[in-house]
C-alpha positions in Angstrom: 99.5 18.2 -73.1 101.8 18.3 -76.1 100.6 18.1 -79.7 102.8 16.0 -82.0 101.7 17.2 -85.4 100.7 14.5 -87.8 101.0 15.9 -91.4 101.9 12.7 -93.2 105.7 13.1 -93.1 106.5 10.3 -90.8 108.6 10.0 -87.6 105.7 10.8 -85.3 105.5 7.4 -83.5 109.2 7.4 -82.4 108.7 10.9 -80.9 105.5 9.9 -79.1 107.4 6.8 -77.7 110.3 8.9 -76.4 108.0 11.5 -74.8 105.8 8.9 -73.2 108.9 7.2 -71.8 109.7 10.5 -70.1 106.1 10.5 -68.8 105.4 13.7 -70.9 101.7 14.0 -71.8 101.4 14.0 -75.6 99.2 13.0 -78.5 99.8 12.6 -82.2 97.2 14.8 -83.9 96.1 17.0 -86.8 93.0 18.1 -84.9 92.8 21.9 -84.9 90.9 22.2 -81.7 93.2 19.9 -79.8 96.3 21.8 -81.1 94.7 25.0 -80.0 94.2 23.6 -76.5 97.7 22.1 -76.2 100.5 23.6 -74.1 103.3 23.0 -76.6 103.8 21.7 -80.1 106.2 19.3 -81.7 106.8 19.1 -85.4 108.8 16.1 -86.4 109.2 14.9 -90.0 111.4 13.2 -92.6 111.3 13.9 -96.4 111.4 16.8 -98.8 110.9 20.4 -97.9 108.4 21.0 -100.7 106.3 18.0 -99.8 106.3 19.0 -96.1 104.9 22.4 -96.9 102.4 20.9 -99.3 101.2 18.6 -96.6 100.9 21.4 -94.0 98.8 23.3 -96.5 96.7 20.3 -97.3 95.8 19.8 -93.7 95.2 23.6 -93.2 97.9 23.7 -90.5 100.0 26.7 -91.7 97.7 29.4 -90.4 97.0 27.4 -87.2 100.7 26.9 -86.4 101.5 30.6 -87.1 98.8 31.6 -84.7 99.8 29.1 -82.0 103.6 29.5 -82.2 104.3 33.0 -83.6 101.3 34.9 -82.1 100.5 33.0 -78.9 104.2 32.0 -78.3 103.5 28.4 -77.4 106.7 26.3 -76.8 107.7 24.7 -80.1 110.1 21.9 -81.0 110.9 21.1 -84.6 113.0 18.0 -85.5 114.8 17.3 -88.8 112.3 18.3 -91.5 110.5 20.1 -88.7 113.6 22.3 -88.2 113.9 23.0 -91.9 110.3 24.0 -92.4 110.5 26.9 -90.0 113.0 28.7 -92.3 112.2 31.2 -95.1 112.7 28.8 -97.9 114.2 25.5 -99.1 115.3 23.8 -102.3 114.3 20.2 -101.9 113.6 19.3 -104.7 112.5 22.8 -105.9 112.6 26.3 -104.4 109.8 26.6 -102.0 108.7 29.0 -99.3 108.7 27.8 -95.7 107.0 28.9 -92.6 109.4 31.8 -92.3 109.6 31.9 -88.5 113.4 32.1 -88.6 115.4 34.0 -91.3 117.5 31.7 -93.5 117.3 28.9 -96.1 117.8 25.2 -96.4 120.3 24.1 -99.1 121.8 20.9 -100.4 124.8 19.6 -98.5 128.0 19.2 -100.5 130.7 18.0 -98.1 134.1 17.2 -99.7 135.0 13.5 -99.5 131.9 12.6 -97.4 128.7 10.9 -98.4 125.3 12.5 -98.6 122.9 12.0 -96.8 124.7 12.7 -93.6 123.8 9.5 -91.7 124.9 8.4 -88.3 126.1 9.6 -85.0 128.1 12.8 -84.5 129.3 14.9 -81.6 127.8 18.4 -81.3 129.7 21.6 -80.5 127.6 23.6 -78.1 127.6 27.4 -78.6 127.8 29.6 -75.5 127.3 26.7 -73.1 123.6 26.6 -73.9 121.6 25.6 -70.9 119.4 23.0 -72.7 122.5 20.8 -73.0 123.5 21.2 -69.3 124.2 17.9 -67.4 124.1 15.8 -70.6 127.2 13.6 -70.4 127.3 12.6 -74.1 126.9 15.0 -77.0 126.6 12.2 -79.6 123.4 12.6 -81.6 121.8 10.8 -84.5 121.6 12.6 -87.9 120.0 11.7 -91.2 119.7 14.5 -93.8 120.8 15.7 -97.2 120.0 19.4 -96.8 121.3 21.8 -94.2 119.9 24.9 -92.5 121.7 28.2 -93.0 120.3 30.8 -90.7 120.8 34.5 -91.3 121.2 35.4 -87.6 124.1 33.4 -86.3 123.2 34.2 -82.7 120.3 31.9 -83.1 122.6 28.9 -83.5 123.0 26.9 -80.2 124.8 23.8 -81.6 126.8 22.8 -84.7 128.2 19.6 -86.1 131.3 19.1 -88.3 130.5 17.2 -91.4 132.8 18.4 -94.2 132.4 21.8 -92.6 130.4 23.4 -89.9 126.7 22.5 -90.1 124.0 24.1 -88.0 122.6 21.4 -85.7 120.2 23.3 -83.4 118.7 26.8 -83.2 116.7 28.6 -80.6 114.8 31.8 -81.1 112.5 32.8 -78.2 109.9 30.0 -77.8 111.2 28.0 -80.9 113.8 25.3 -80.5 114.7 23.2 -83.5 117.2 20.4 -84.1 118.6 18.8 -87.3 119.4 15.7 -85.4 116.9 13.3 -83.9 116.8 13.5 -80.1 114.1 10.9 -80.0 116.5 8.4 -81.6 119.6 9.6 -79.8 119.4 7.3 -76.7 120.1 8.8 -73.3 121.5 12.1 -74.6 118.4 12.7 -76.7 116.0 11.8 -73.9 117.8 14.1 -71.6 117.6 17.0 -74.1 113.9 16.3 -74.6 113.3 16.3 -70.9 115.3 19.5 -70.5 113.0 21.3 -73.0 109.7 19.6 -72.5 109.9 18.0 -69.0 107.7 20.6 -67.4 104.7 18.8 -69.1 105.4 15.5 -67.4 
């Protein structure tokens, strides 16, 4: 069973729908005992970094997630805001500490001659032929974000997108896999990626 963390930052229903389409056993929850018993954890989300961290704190989820993901090494997927929150700090709208699972920060995008937020479909560039993207015919994924992740350890980057410059699109570090794009909204390519990462729980 997979826990989809409900912390009041939206986007949980579309993730649940995508995983259920793949016949992956999942539940939207903020129940601590259920999260402790789950096999893997998904943290979706849209909105500001600061509000996301405030909500995780309000629902007393920070210590629990640290225990389950960092200590117990449960498989973790973070999407959009869920990717950003695993970093050391963000600046949306104010400087704020994140979960700190991956070294780096989340900064405002400032692409020349392109609009912000970065909204729409873009092709990924896969780094080192990463196996999660094997046998996916299309690398066109859906993005919507105004801030970007800048990791300290470049070897953690597994995919980038060109939007007025190179932007980190996906990171993997041990049991943690996070994407700036929305696989649950990226049609067949996104579903295949979700299945590649979480399909063992179907």
